[in-house]
mmCIF file of the N, C-alpha and C atoms, coordinates in Angstrom:
data_MODEL
# 
_entry.id   MODEL 
# 
loop_
_atom_site.group_PDB 
_atom_site.id 
_atom_site.type_symbol 
_atom_site.label_atom_id 
_atom_site.label_alt_id 
_atom_site.label_comp_id 
_atom_site.label_asym_id 
_atom_site.label_entity_id 
_atom_site.label_seq_id 
_atom_site.pdbx_PDB_ins_code 
_atom_site.Cartn_x 
_atom_site.Cartn_y 
_atom_site.Cartn_z 
_atom_site.occupancy 
_atom_site.B_iso_or_equiv 
_atom_site.pdbx_formal_charge 
_atom_site.auth_seq_id 
_atom_site.auth_comp_id 
_atom_site.auth_asym_id 
_atom_site.auth_atom_id 
_atom_site.pdbx_PDB_model_num 
ATOM 1   N N  . MET A 1 1  ? 27.356 -1.757 -7.395  1.00 0.00 ? 1  MET A N  1 
ATOM 2   C CA . MET A 1 1  ? 26.844 -2.933 -6.717  1.00 0.00 ? 1  MET A CA 1 
ATOM 3   C C  . MET A 1 1  ? 25.784 -3.584 -7.598  1.00 0.00 ? 1  MET A C  1 
ATOM 4   N N  . GLU A 1 2  ? 25.816 -4.879 -7.637  1.00 0.00 ? 2  GLU A N  1 
ATOM 5   C CA . GLU A 1 2  ? 24.845 -5.613 -8.446  1.00 0.00 ? 2  GLU A CA 1 
ATOM 6   C C  . GLU A 1 2  ? 23.432 -5.368 -7.907  1.00 0.00 ? 2  GLU A C  1 
ATOM 7   N N  . ASN A 1 3  ? 22.488 -5.185 -8.802  1.00 0.00 ? 3  ASN A N  1 
ATOM 8   C CA . ASN A 1 3  ? 21.132 -4.782 -8.448  1.00 0.00 ? 3  ASN A CA 1 
ATOM 9   C C  . ASN A 1 3  ? 20.450 -5.772 -7.504  1.00 0.00 ? 3  ASN A C  1 
ATOM 10  N N  . MET A 1 4  ? 20.612 -7.071 -7.726  1.00 0.00 ? 4  MET A N  1 
ATOM 11  C CA . MET A 1 4  ? 19.937 -8.060 -6.879  1.00 0.00 ? 4  MET A CA 1 
ATOM 12  C C  . MET A 1 4  ? 20.503 -8.058 -5.468  1.00 0.00 ? 4  MET A C  1 
ATOM 13  N N  . GLN A 1 5  ? 21.799 -7.868 -5.348  1.00 0.00 ? 5  GLN A N  1 
ATOM 14  C CA . GLN A 1 5  ? 22.422 -7.827 -4.024  1.00 0.00 ? 5  GLN A CA 1 
ATOM 15  C C  . GLN A 1 5  ? 21.945 -6.587 -3.259  1.00 0.00 ? 5  GLN A C  1 
ATOM 16  N N  . LEU A 1 6  ? 21.869 -5.462 -3.945  1.00 0.00 ? 6  LEU A N  1 
ATOM 17  C CA . LEU A 1 6  ? 21.364 -4.242 -3.325  1.00 0.00 ? 6  LEU A CA 1 
ATOM 18  C C  . LEU A 1 6  ? 19.903 -4.431 -2.909  1.00 0.00 ? 6  LEU A C  1 
ATOM 19  N N  . ALA A 1 7  ? 19.108 -5.054 -3.755  1.00 0.00 ? 7  ALA A N  1 
ATOM 20  C CA . ALA A 1 7  ? 17.700 -5.314 -3.445  1.00 0.00 ? 7  ALA A CA 1 
ATOM 21  C C  . ALA A 1 7  ? 17.575 -6.137 -2.161  1.00 0.00 ? 7  ALA A C  1 
ATOM 22  N N  . GLN A 1 8  ? 18.407 -7.154 -2.026  1.00 0.00 ? 8  GLN A N  1 
ATOM 23  C CA . GLN A 1 8  ? 18.372 -8.005 -0.830  1.00 0.00 ? 8  GLN A CA 1 
ATOM 24  C C  . GLN A 1 8  ? 18.796 -7.228 0.411   1.00 0.00 ? 8  GLN A C  1 
ATOM 25  N N  . ARG A 1 9  ? 19.770 -6.341 0.266   1.00 0.00 ? 9  ARG A N  1 
ATOM 26  C CA . ARG A 1 9  ? 20.222 -5.535 1.408   1.00 0.00 ? 9  ARG A CA 1 
ATOM 27  C C  . ARG A 1 9  ? 19.132 -4.555 1.853   1.00 0.00 ? 9  ARG A C  1 
ATOM 28  N N  . ILE A 1 10 ? 18.439 -3.945 0.908   1.00 0.00 ? 10 ILE A N  1 
ATOM 29  C CA . ILE A 1 10 ? 17.353 -3.022 1.260   1.00 0.00 ? 10 ILE A CA 1 
ATOM 30  C C  . ILE A 1 10 ? 16.286 -3.778 2.042   1.00 0.00 ? 10 ILE A C  1 
ATOM 31  N N  . ARG A 1 11 ? 15.895 -4.939 1.547   1.00 0.00 ? 11 ARG A N  1 
ATOM 32  C CA . ARG A 1 11 ? 14.866 -5.731 2.224   1.00 0.00 ? 11 ARG A CA 1 
ATOM 33  C C  . ARG A 1 11 ? 15.336 -6.165 3.617   1.00 0.00 ? 11 ARG A C  1 
ATOM 34  N N  . ALA A 1 12 ? 16.576 -6.615 3.711   1.00 0.00 ? 12 ALA A N  1 
ATOM 35  C CA . ALA A 1 12 ? 17.106 -7.078 4.998   1.00 0.00 ? 12 ALA A CA 1 
ATOM 36  C C  . ALA A 1 12 ? 17.152 -5.944 6.025   1.00 0.00 ? 12 ALA A C  1 
ATOM 37  N N  . PHE A 1 13 ? 17.643 -4.768 5.621   1.00 0.00 ? 13 PHE A N  1 
ATOM 38  C CA . PHE A 1 13 ? 17.681 -3.632 6.541   1.00 0.00 ? 13 PHE A CA 1 
ATOM 39  C C  . PHE A 1 13 ? 16.269 -3.192 6.921   1.00 0.00 ? 13 PHE A C  1 
ATOM 40  N N  . ARG A 1 14 ? 15.355 -3.215 5.971   1.00 0.00 ? 14 ARG A N  1 
ATOM 41  C CA . ARG A 1 14 ? 13.962 -2.827 6.273   1.00 0.00 ? 14 ARG A CA 1 
ATOM 42  C C  . ARG A 1 14 ? 13.388 -3.727 7.345   1.00 0.00 ? 14 ARG A C  1 
ATOM 43  N N  . LYS A 1 15 ? 13.566 -5.031 7.175   1.00 0.00 ? 15 LYS A N  1 
ATOM 44  C CA . LYS A 1 15 ? 13.027 -5.980 8.148   1.00 0.00 ? 15 LYS A CA 1 
ATOM 45  C C  . LYS A 1 15 ? 13.734 -5.861 9.489   1.00 0.00 ? 15 LYS A C  1 
ATOM 46  N N  . LEU A 1 16 ? 15.048 -5.663 9.466   1.00 0.00 ? 16 LEU A N  1 
ATOM 47  C CA . LEU A 1 16 ? 15.827 -5.512 10.692  1.00 0.00 ? 16 LEU A CA 1 
ATOM 48  C C  . LEU A 1 16 ? 15.350 -4.315 11.501  1.00 0.00 ? 16 LEU A C  1 
ATOM 49  N N  . LYS A 1 17 ? 15.002 -3.246 10.816  1.00 0.00 ? 17 LYS A N  1 
ATOM 50  C CA . LYS A 1 17 ? 14.550 -2.020 11.484  1.00 0.00 ? 17 LYS A CA 1 
ATOM 51  C C  . LYS A 1 17 ? 13.054 -2.045 11.812  1.00 0.00 ? 17 LYS A C  1 
ATOM 52  N N  . GLY A 1 18 ? 12.361 -3.108 11.404  1.00 0.00 ? 18 GLY A N  1 
ATOM 53  C CA . GLY A 1 18 ? 10.958 -3.271 11.769  1.00 0.00 ? 18 GLY A CA 1 
ATOM 54  C C  . GLY A 1 18 ? 9.962  -2.498 10.918  1.00 0.00 ? 18 GLY A C  1 
ATOM 55  N N  . TYR A 1 19 ? 10.343 -2.140 9.702   1.00 0.00 ? 19 TYR A N  1 
ATOM 56  C CA . TYR A 1 19 ? 9.442  -1.417 8.810   1.00 0.00 ? 19 TYR A CA 1 
ATOM 57  C C  . TYR A 1 19 ? 8.706  -2.384 7.888   1.00 0.00 ? 19 TYR A C  1 
ATOM 58  N N  . THR A 1 20 ? 7.444  -2.067 7.613   1.00 0.00 ? 20 THR A N  1 
ATOM 59  C CA . THR A 1 20 ? 6.743  -2.753 6.537   1.00 0.00 ? 20 THR A CA 1 
ATOM 60  C C  . THR A 1 20 ? 7.128  -2.055 5.235   1.00 0.00 ? 20 THR A C  1 
ATOM 61  N N  . GLN A 1 21 ? 6.833  -2.690 4.113   1.00 0.00 ? 21 GLN A N  1 
ATOM 62  C CA . GLN A 1 21 ? 7.097  -2.030 2.836   1.00 0.00 ? 21 GLN A CA 1 
ATOM 63  C C  . GLN A 1 21 ? 6.316  -0.730 2.747   1.00 0.00 ? 21 GLN A C  1 
ATOM 64  N N  . GLN A 1 22 ? 5.082  -0.745 3.199   1.00 0.00 ? 22 GLN A N  1 
ATOM 65  C CA . GLN A 1 22 ? 4.242  0.462  3.121   1.00 0.00 ? 22 GLN A CA 1 
ATOM 66  C C  . GLN A 1 22 ? 4.827  1.594  3.951   1.00 0.00 ? 22 GLN A C  1 
ATOM 67  N N  . GLU A 1 23 ? 5.295  1.286  5.154   1.00 0.00 ? 23 GLU A N  1 
ATOM 68  C CA . GLU A 1 23 ? 5.874  2.320  6.016   1.00 0.00 ? 23 GLU A CA 1 
ATOM 69  C C  . GLU A 1 23 ? 7.133  2.915  5.405   1.00 0.00 ? 23 GLU A C  1 
ATOM 70  N N  . LEU A 1 24 ? 7.991  2.057  4.870   1.00 0.00 ? 24 LEU A N  1 
ATOM 71  C CA . LEU A 1 24 ? 9.222  2.557  4.267   1.00 0.00 ? 24 LEU A CA 1 
ATOM 72  C C  . LEU A 1 24 ? 8.917  3.359  3.005   1.00 0.00 ? 24 LEU A C  1 
ATOM 73  N N  . ALA A 1 25 ? 8.031  2.861  2.182   1.00 0.00 ? 25 ALA A N  1 
ATOM 74  C CA . ALA A 1 25 ? 7.674  3.577  0.958   1.00 0.00 ? 25 ALA A CA 1 
ATOM 75  C C  . ALA A 1 25 ? 7.109  4.956  1.292   1.00 0.00 ? 25 ALA A C  1 
ATOM 76  N N  . SER A 1 26 ? 6.214  5.019  2.252   1.00 0.00 ? 26 SER A N  1 
ATOM 77  C CA . SER A 1 26 ? 5.617  6.303  2.648   1.00 0.00 ? 26 SER A CA 1 
ATOM 78  C C  . SER A 1 26 ? 6.681  7.262  3.172   1.00 0.00 ? 26 SER A C  1 
ATOM 79  N N  . GLY A 1 27 ? 7.577  6.761  4.004   1.00 0.00 ? 27 GLY A N  1 
ATOM 80  C CA . GLY A 1 27 ? 8.642  7.591  4.559   1.00 0.00 ? 27 GLY A CA 1 
ATOM 81  C C  . GLY A 1 27 ? 9.586  8.124  3.501   1.00 0.00 ? 27 GLY A C  1 
ATOM 82  N N  . CYS A 1 28 ? 9.745  7.366  2.437   1.00 0.00 ? 28 CYS A N  1 
ATOM 83  C CA . CYS A 1 28 ? 10.664 7.757  1.353   1.00 0.00 ? 28 CYS A CA 1 
ATOM 84  C C  . CYS A 1 28 ? 9.981  8.589  0.276   1.00 0.00 ? 28 CYS A C  1 
ATOM 85  N N  . GLY A 1 29 ? 8.656  8.660  0.330   1.00 0.00 ? 29 GLY A N  1 
ATOM 86  C CA . GLY A 1 29 ? 7.934  9.410  -0.687  1.00 0.00 ? 29 GLY A CA 1 
ATOM 87  C C  . GLY A 1 29 ? 7.853  8.685  -2.021  1.00 0.00 ? 29 GLY A C  1 
ATOM 88  N N  . ILE A 1 30 ? 7.891  7.349  -1.973  1.00 0.00 ? 30 ILE A N  1 
ATOM 89  C CA . ILE A 1 30 ? 7.731  6.551  -3.195  1.00 0.00 ? 30 ILE A CA 1 
ATOM 90  C C  . ILE A 1 30 ? 6.546  5.614  -3.002  1.00 0.00 ? 30 ILE A C  1 
ATOM 91  N N  . SER A 1 31 ? 6.054  5.060  -4.080  1.00 0.00 ? 31 SER A N  1 
ATOM 92  C CA . SER A 1 31 ? 4.898  4.170  -3.967  1.00 0.00 ? 31 SER A CA 1 
ATOM 93  C C  . SER A 1 31 ? 5.331  2.787  -3.499  1.00 0.00 ? 31 SER A C  1 
ATOM 94  N N  . LEU A 1 32 ? 4.390  2.064  -2.947  1.00 0.00 ? 32 LEU A N  1 
ATOM 95  C CA . LEU A 1 32 ? 4.619  0.686  -2.525  1.00 0.00 ? 32 LEU A CA 1 
ATOM 96  C C  . LEU A 1 32 ? 5.049  -0.166 -3.716  1.00 0.00 ? 32 LEU A C  1 
ATOM 97  N N  . THR A 1 33 ? 4.466  0.085  -4.861  1.00 0.00 ? 33 THR A N  1 
ATOM 98  C CA . THR A 1 33 ? 4.798  -0.658 -6.077  1.00 0.00 ? 33 THR A CA 1 
ATOM 99  C C  . THR A 1 33 ? 6.263  -0.453 -6.460  1.00 0.00 ? 33 THR A C  1 
ATOM 100 N N  . VAL A 1 34 ? 6.727  0.777  -6.383  1.00 0.00 ? 34 VAL A N  1 
ATOM 101 C CA . VAL A 1 34 ? 8.121  1.081  -6.723  1.00 0.00 ? 34 VAL A CA 1 
ATOM 102 C C  . VAL A 1 34 ? 9.061  0.406  -5.728  1.00 0.00 ? 34 VAL A C  1 
ATOM 103 N N  . LEU A 1 35 ? 8.770  0.520  -4.439  1.00 0.00 ? 35 LEU A N  1 
ATOM 104 C CA . LEU A 1 35 ? 9.630  -0.116 -3.435  1.00 0.00 ? 35 LEU A CA 1 
ATOM 105 C C  . LEU A 1 35 ? 9.660  -1.627 -3.630  1.00 0.00 ? 35 LEU A C  1 
ATOM 106 N N  . GLY A 1 36 ? 8.507  -2.215 -3.887  1.00 0.00 ? 36 GLY A N  1 
ATOM 107 C CA . GLY A 1 36 ? 8.454  -3.657 -4.123  1.00 0.00 ? 36 GLY A CA 1 
ATOM 108 C C  . GLY A 1 36 ? 9.310  -4.068 -5.302  1.00 0.00 ? 36 GLY A C  1 
ATOM 109 N N  . ALA A 1 37 ? 9.264  -3.286 -6.376  1.00 0.00 ? 37 ALA A N  1 
ATOM 110 C CA . ALA A 1 37 ? 10.067 -3.584 -7.562  1.00 0.00 ? 37 ALA A CA 1 
ATOM 111 C C  . ALA A 1 37 ? 11.558 -3.433 -7.262  1.00 0.00 ? 37 ALA A C  1 
ATOM 112 N N  . ILE A 1 38 ? 11.915 -2.436 -6.462  1.00 0.00 ? 38 ILE A N  1 
ATOM 113 C CA . ILE A 1 38 ? 13.316 -2.253 -6.068  1.00 0.00 ? 38 ILE A CA 1 
ATOM 114 C C  . ILE A 1 38 ? 13.777 -3.447 -5.234  1.00 0.00 ? 38 ILE A C  1 
ATOM 115 N N  . GLU A 1 39 ? 12.957 -3.864 -4.271  1.00 0.00 ? 39 GLU A N  1 
ATOM 116 C CA . GLU A 1 39 ? 13.326 -4.987 -3.399  1.00 0.00 ? 39 GLU A CA 1 
ATOM 117 C C  . GLU A 1 39 ? 13.399 -6.314 -4.148  1.00 0.00 ? 39 GLU A C  1 
ATOM 118 N N  . ARG A 1 40 ? 12.670 -6.445 -5.234  1.00 0.00 ? 40 ARG A N  1 
ATOM 119 C CA . ARG A 1 40 ? 12.735 -7.672 -6.039  1.00 0.00 ? 40 ARG A CA 1 
ATOM 120 C C  . ARG A 1 40 ? 13.874 -7.622 -7.052  1.00 0.00 ? 40 ARG A C  1 
ATOM 121 N N  . GLY A 1 41 ? 14.491 -6.457 -7.199  1.00 0.00 ? 41 GLY A N  1 
ATOM 122 C CA . GLY A 1 41 ? 15.572 -6.312 -8.158  1.00 0.00 ? 41 GLY A CA 1 
ATOM 123 C C  . GLY A 1 41 ? 15.085 -6.046 -9.564  1.00 0.00 ? 41 GLY A C  1 
ATOM 124 N N  . ASN A 1 42 ? 13.800 -5.735 -9.715  1.00 0.00 ? 42 ASN A N  1 
ATOM 125 C CA . ASN A 1 42 ? 13.224 -5.469 -11.029 1.00 0.00 ? 42 ASN A CA 1 
ATOM 126 C C  . ASN A 1 42 ? 13.361 -4.012 -11.454 1.00 0.00 ? 42 ASN A C  1 
ATOM 127 N N  . ARG A 1 43 ? 13.729 -3.170 -10.519 1.00 0.00 ? 43 ARG A N  1 
ATOM 128 C CA . ARG A 1 43 ? 13.850 -1.738 -10.806 1.00 0.00 ? 43 ARG A CA 1 
ATOM 129 C C  . ARG A 1 43 ? 15.098 -1.215 -10.112 1.00 0.00 ? 43 ARG A C  1 
ATOM 130 N N  . HIS A 1 44 ? 15.840 -0.387 -10.811 1.00 0.00 ? 44 HIS A N  1 
ATOM 131 C CA . HIS A 1 44 ? 17.046 0.198  -10.249 1.00 0.00 ? 44 HIS A CA 1 
ATOM 132 C C  . HIS A 1 44 ? 16.681 1.513  -9.565  1.00 0.00 ? 44 HIS A C  1 
ATOM 133 N N  . ALA A 1 45 ? 17.123 1.669  -8.316  1.00 0.00 ? 45 ALA A N  1 
ATOM 134 C CA . ALA A 1 45 ? 16.858 2.903  -7.570  1.00 0.00 ? 45 ALA A CA 1 
ATOM 135 C C  . ALA A 1 45 ? 17.949 3.918  -7.882  1.00 0.00 ? 45 ALA A C  1 
ATOM 136 N N  . ASP A 1 46 ? 17.552 5.172  -8.110  1.00 0.00 ? 46 ASP A N  1 
ATOM 137 C CA . ASP A 1 46 ? 18.551 6.210  -8.341  1.00 0.00 ? 46 ASP A CA 1 
ATOM 138 C C  . ASP A 1 46 ? 19.198 6.613  -7.014  1.00 0.00 ? 46 ASP A C  1 
ATOM 139 N N  . GLU A 1 47 ? 20.259 7.401  -7.101  1.00 0.00 ? 47 GLU A N  1 
ATOM 140 C CA . GLU A 1 47 ? 21.012 7.796  -5.902  1.00 0.00 ? 47 GLU A CA 1 
ATOM 141 C C  . GLU A 1 47 ? 20.144 8.517  -4.880  1.00 0.00 ? 47 GLU A C  1 
ATOM 142 N N  . ARG A 1 48 ? 19.265 9.380  -5.347  1.00 0.00 ? 48 ARG A N  1 
ATOM 143 C CA . ARG A 1 48 ? 18.405 10.138 -4.435  1.00 0.00 ? 48 ARG A CA 1 
ATOM 144 C C  . ARG A 1 48 ? 17.472 9.209  -3.668  1.00 0.00 ? 48 ARG A C  1 
ATOM 145 N N  . THR A 1 49 ? 16.904 8.223  -4.359  1.00 0.00 ? 49 THR A N  1 
ATOM 146 C CA . THR A 1 49 ? 16.007 7.268  -3.711  1.00 0.00 ? 49 THR A CA 1 
ATOM 147 C C  . THR A 1 49 ? 16.778 6.413  -2.711  1.00 0.00 ? 49 THR A C  1 
ATOM 148 N N  . LEU A 1 50 ? 17.961 5.956  -3.091  1.00 0.00 ? 50 LEU A N  1 
ATOM 149 C CA . LEU A 1 50 ? 18.780 5.165  -2.173  1.00 0.00 ? 50 LEU A CA 1 
ATOM 150 C C  . LEU A 1 50 ? 19.144 5.972  -0.928  1.00 0.00 ? 50 LEU A C  1 
ATOM 151 N N  . ALA A 1 51 ? 19.475 7.241  -1.120  1.00 0.00 ? 51 ALA A N  1 
ATOM 152 C CA . ALA A 1 51 ? 19.820 8.104  0.010   1.00 0.00 ? 51 ALA A CA 1 
ATOM 153 C C  . ALA A 1 51 ? 18.622 8.275  0.939   1.00 0.00 ? 51 ALA A C  1 
ATOM 154 N N  . LYS A 1 52 ? 17.434 8.418  0.376   1.00 0.00 ? 52 LYS A N  1 
ATOM 155 C CA . LYS A 1 52 ? 16.230 8.588  1.189   1.00 0.00 ? 52 LYS A CA 1 
ATOM 156 C C  . LYS A 1 52 ? 15.910 7.295  1.947   1.00 0.00 ? 52 LYS A C  1 
ATOM 157 N N  . ILE A 1 53 ? 16.059 6.139  1.283   1.00 0.00 ? 53 ILE A N  1 
ATOM 158 C CA . ILE A 1 53 ? 15.828 4.856  1.953   1.00 0.00 ? 53 ILE A CA 1 
ATOM 159 C C  . ILE A 1 53 ? 16.779 4.724  3.140   1.00 0.00 ? 53 ILE A C  1 
ATOM 160 N N  . ALA A 1 54 ? 18.060 5.025  2.920   1.00 0.00 ? 54 ALA A N  1 
ATOM 161 C CA . ALA A 1 54 ? 19.046 4.937  3.997   1.00 0.00 ? 54 ALA A CA 1 
ATOM 162 C C  . ALA A 1 54 ? 18.693 5.881  5.143   1.00 0.00 ? 54 ALA A C  1 
ATOM 163 N N  . GLU A 1 55 ? 18.278 7.099  4.807   1.00 0.00 ? 55 GLU A N  1 
ATOM 164 C CA . GLU A 1 55 ? 17.916 8.087  5.825   1.00 0.00 ? 55 GLU A CA 1 
ATOM 165 C C  . GLU A 1 55 ? 16.743 7.592  6.678   1.00 0.00 ? 55 GLU A C  1 
ATOM 166 N N  . VAL A 1 56 ? 15.700 7.093  6.032   1.00 0.00 ? 56 VAL A N  1 
ATOM 167 C CA . VAL A 1 56 ? 14.523 6.614  6.767   1.00 0.00 ? 56 VAL A CA 1 
ATOM 168 C C  . VAL A 1 56 ? 14.884 5.414  7.649   1.00 0.00 ? 56 VAL A C  1 
ATOM 169 N N  . LEU A 1 57 ? 15.779 4.556  7.147   1.00 0.00 ? 57 LEU A N  1 
ATOM 170 C CA . LEU A 1 57 ? 16.191 3.377  7.916   1.00 0.00 ? 57 LEU A CA 1 
ATOM 171 C C  . LEU A 1 57 ? 17.201 3.720  9.013   1.00 0.00 ? 57 LEU A C  1 
ATOM 172 N N  . GLY A 1 58 ? 17.713 4.948  8.999   1.00 0.00 ? 58 GLY A N  1 
ATOM 173 C CA . GLY A 1 58 ? 18.656 5.364  10.026  1.00 0.00 ? 58 GLY A CA 1 
ATOM 174 C C  . GLY A 1 58 ? 20.047 4.774  9.839   1.00 0.00 ? 58 GLY A C  1 
ATOM 175 N N  . ILE A 1 59 ? 20.425 4.545  8.589   1.00 0.00 ? 59 ILE A N  1 
ATOM 176 C CA . ILE A 1 59 ? 21.755 4.019  8.273   1.00 0.00 ? 59 ILE A CA 1 
ATOM 177 C C  . ILE A 1 59 ? 22.399 4.931  7.234   1.00 0.00 ? 59 ILE A C  1 
ATOM 178 N N  . SER A 1 60 ? 23.696 4.767  7.050   1.00 0.00 ? 60 SER A N  1 
ATOM 179 C CA . SER A 1 60 ? 24.368 5.580  6.026   1.00 0.00 ? 60 SER A CA 1 
ATOM 180 C C  . SER A 1 60 ? 24.162 4.951  4.658   1.00 0.00 ? 60 SER A C  1 
ATOM 181 N N  . LEU A 1 61 ? 24.319 5.755  3.634   1.00 0.00 ? 61 LEU A N  1 
ATOM 182 C CA . LEU A 1 61 ? 24.227 5.265  2.271   1.00 0.00 ? 61 LEU A CA 1 
ATOM 183 C C  . LEU A 1 61 ? 25.312 4.208  2.024   1.00 0.00 ? 61 LEU A C  1 
ATOM 184 N N  . GLU A 1 62 ? 26.467 4.426  2.623   1.00 0.00 ? 62 GLU A N  1 
ATOM 185 C CA . GLU A 1 62 ? 27.578 3.465  2.479   1.00 0.00 ? 62 GLU A CA 1 
ATOM 186 C C  . GLU A 1 62 ? 27.206 2.119  3.085   1.00 0.00 ? 62 GLU A C  1 
ATOM 187 N N  . GLU A 1 63 ? 26.564 2.128  4.259   1.00 0.00 ? 63 GLU A N  1 
ATOM 188 C CA . GLU A 1 63 ? 26.121 0.859  4.877   1.00 0.00 ? 63 GLU A CA 1 
ATOM 189 C C  . GLU A 1 63 ? 25.157 0.124  3.964   1.00 0.00 ? 63 GLU A C  1 
ATOM 190 N N  . LEU A 1 64 ? 24.289 0.871  3.326   1.00 0.00 ? 64 LEU A N  1 
ATOM 191 C CA . LEU A 1 64 ? 23.286 0.266  2.464   1.00 0.00 ? 64 LEU A CA 1 
ATOM 192 C C  . LEU A 1 64 ? 23.903 -0.307 1.185   1.00 0.00 ? 64 LEU A C  1 
ATOM 193 N N  . THR A 1 65 ? 24.855 0.399  0.623   1.00 0.00 ? 65 THR A N  1 
ATOM 194 C CA . THR A 1 65 ? 25.360 0.004  -0.689  1.00 0.00 ? 65 THR A CA 1 
ATOM 195 C C  . THR A 1 65 ? 26.642 -0.821 -0.663  1.00 0.00 ? 65 THR A C  1 
ATOM 196 N N  . ASN A 1 66 ? 27.352 -0.854 0.458   1.00 0.00 ? 66 ASN A N  1 
ATOM 197 C CA . ASN A 1 66 ? 28.598 -1.636 0.527   1.00 0.00 ? 66 ASN A CA 1 
ATOM 198 C C  . ASN A 1 66 ? 28.373 -2.937 1.261   1.00 0.00 ? 66 ASN A C  1 
ATOM 199 N N  . PRO A 1 67 ? 28.604 -4.063 0.587   1.00 0.00 ? 67 PRO A N  1 
ATOM 200 C CA . PRO A 1 67 ? 28.386 -5.367 1.220   1.00 0.00 ? 67 PRO A CA 1 
ATOM 201 C C  . PRO A 1 67 ? 29.351 -5.648 2.356   1.00 0.00 ? 67 PRO A C  1 
# 
């Protein structure tokens, strides 16, 4: 999946679920700076980070990564 599209999906799901960036970052065990860079498409998230983001958001990894 293209990095910018994935970044937009992460942000959209985060907002849909009512999380702030800080809350999601804390739940995933990553810094706010890293999450912000992922959401802007400036940083590529590895599989483990994507899986943790999906878990915290209560969605499957497939939902997060498949448009």
